[in-house]
C-alpha positions in Angstrom: 12.5 8.6 15.0 12.5 11.1 17.8 14.5 10.8 21.0 11.6 9.2 22.9 11.3 6.5 20.3 15.0 5.8 20.4 14.9 5.6 24.2 12.0 3.1 23.9 13.8 0.9 21.5 17.0 1.0 23.6 15.1 0.2 26.8 12.9 -2.5 25.1 16.1 -4.2 23.9 17.9 -4.0 27.2 20.6 -1.6 26.0 19.7 1.0 28.6 18.2 0.7 32.1 17.2 4.2 33.0 15.5 6.6 30.6 16.3 9.7 32.7 20.1 8.9 32.7 20.1 8.6 28.9 18.1 11.8 28.5 20.5 13.7 30.8 23.6 12.4 28.8 21.9 13.2 25.5 21.0 16.7 26.6 24.6 17.5 27.5 26.1 15.7 24.5 27.5 17.4 21.4 25.4 14.9 19.5 22.1 16.3 20.9 19.5 16.1 18.1 22.0 14.5 15.7 21.3 10.8 16.1 21.3 8.8 12.9 19.0 6.1 11.6 19.9 2.6 10.4 21.1 -0.6 12.0 23.6 -0.4 14.9 25.6 -3.0 16.8 25.0 -2.1 20.5 25.2 -3.9 23.8 24.1 -3.3 27.3 27.7 -3.0 28.5 28.4 0.1 26.5 28.8 3.3 28.5 26.2 6.0 27.6 28.8 8.2 26.0 29.9 5.4 23.6 26.3 4.5 22.9 25.4 8.1 21.9 28.6 8.3 19.9 27.7 5.1 18.0 24.1 6.3 17.4 25.5 9.6 16.0 27.4 7.8 13.3 25.7 6.8 10.1 24.1 3.4 10.6 23.9 0.6 8.1 20.7 0.0 6.4 19.5 -2.5 3.9 20.2 -1.3 0.4 16.9 -1.4 -1.3 15.4 0.1 -4.4 15.0 3.9 -4.4 12.3 5.2 -6.6 11.4 8.9 -7.1 7.9 9.6 -8.4 7.7 13.2 -9.7 4.6 15.3 -9.4 2.3 14.8 -12.4 3.3 11.3 -13.2 0.4 9.3 -14.6 -0.4 5.8 -13.4 1.2 4.4 -16.6 4.5 6.4 -16.0 4.6 5.1 -12.4 4.1 1.6 -13.7 6.9 2.0 -16.2 9.2 3.5 -13.6 8.6 0.4 -11.3 9.4 -1.8 -14.2 12.7 0.1 -15.0 13.6 -0.2 -11.3 13.0 -3.9 -11.3 10.2 -3.9 -8.7 7.5 -5.4 -11.0 6.4 -5.3 -14.6 4.2 -2.4 -15.7 1.5 -5.0 -16.4 1.6 -6.3 -12.8 1.4 -2.8 -11.4 -1.6 -1.9 -13.5 -3.3 -5.1 -12.7 -2.8 -4.7 -9.0 -4.0 -1.1 -9.2 -7.2 -2.2 -11.0 -7.9 -5.4 -9.0 -6.2 -4.9 -5.6 -7.9 -4.2 -2.3 -6.7 -1.1 -0.6 -7.9 -0.1 2.9 -7.1 3.6 3.1 -10.0 5.7 4.5 -10.1 8.2 1.7 -10.7 5.6 -1.0 -14.3 5.1 -0.1 -14.9 8.8 -0.8 -13.6 8.6 -4.4 -16.6 8.6 -6.7 -16.9 6.1 -9.6 -16.9 8.1 -12.8 -17.5 7.0 -16.3 -14.4 7.3 -18.5 -11.9 7.1 -15.7 -9.4 4.5 -16.5 -7.8 4.2 -13.1 -9.8 5.2 -10.0 -6.7 5.9 -8.0 -5.1 8.1 -10.6 -3.9 11.2 -8.7 -3.8 9.4 -5.3 -0.4 7.8 -5.7 1.6 10.3 -3.7 4.7 11.7 -5.5 7.9 11.5 -3.4 11.1 9.5 -3.1 10.6 6.0 -1.5 13.0 3.2 -0.6 11.6 -0.3 -1.0 13.2 -3.6 0.0 14.3 -5.8 -2.8 11.4 -8.1 -2.3 8.8 -5.3 -2.8 6.1 -5.9 -5.3 3.3 -3.9 -7.0 1.0 -4.2 -4.0 3.7 -2.9 -1.6 4.4 0.1 -3.8 0.8 1.0 -4.3 0.0 0.6 -0.6 3.0 2.8 0.3 2.0 5.6 -2.1 -1.6 5.5 -0.9 -0.5 5.5 2.7 1.6 8.5 2.1 -1.3 10.2 0.4 -3.4 9.4 3.4 -0.8 10.9 5.7 -0.6 14.1 3.7 -4.4 14.2 3.4 -4.8 13.9 7.2 -2.4 16.8 7.7 -4.6 19.2 5.8 -8.0 17.7 6.7 
């Protein structure tokens, strides 16, 4: 999240009143450009120096399930990895991949080809992801496809 987004969240939640004052303090702070992510306990009575100091410390975040999908992993390997990580069974993953509805723009451009077992093979973007403990096959597939869409749009 960039500084403007942080400012918007702080302002929307009543933690700061004036954007310009926070920007000035941040610009002159030793923590400039070093704010962390996560959950923080903040209140509107904090002085800006304490607020910035708090945001510069590592925040707490929900411990979820981290999964790394290496480049070149087949759909079956991704399904097995999800099963090993406890997200879903490989069978659930493959069923969702085959029968699920996905709304990413690029999917409509993927041609149907005879002999292709999984239409979305090659479109599940390899990376490291953190999922909440209640994630399922649909959430994983949608996240990987959304990341592919993001990367696709960057080079388009």
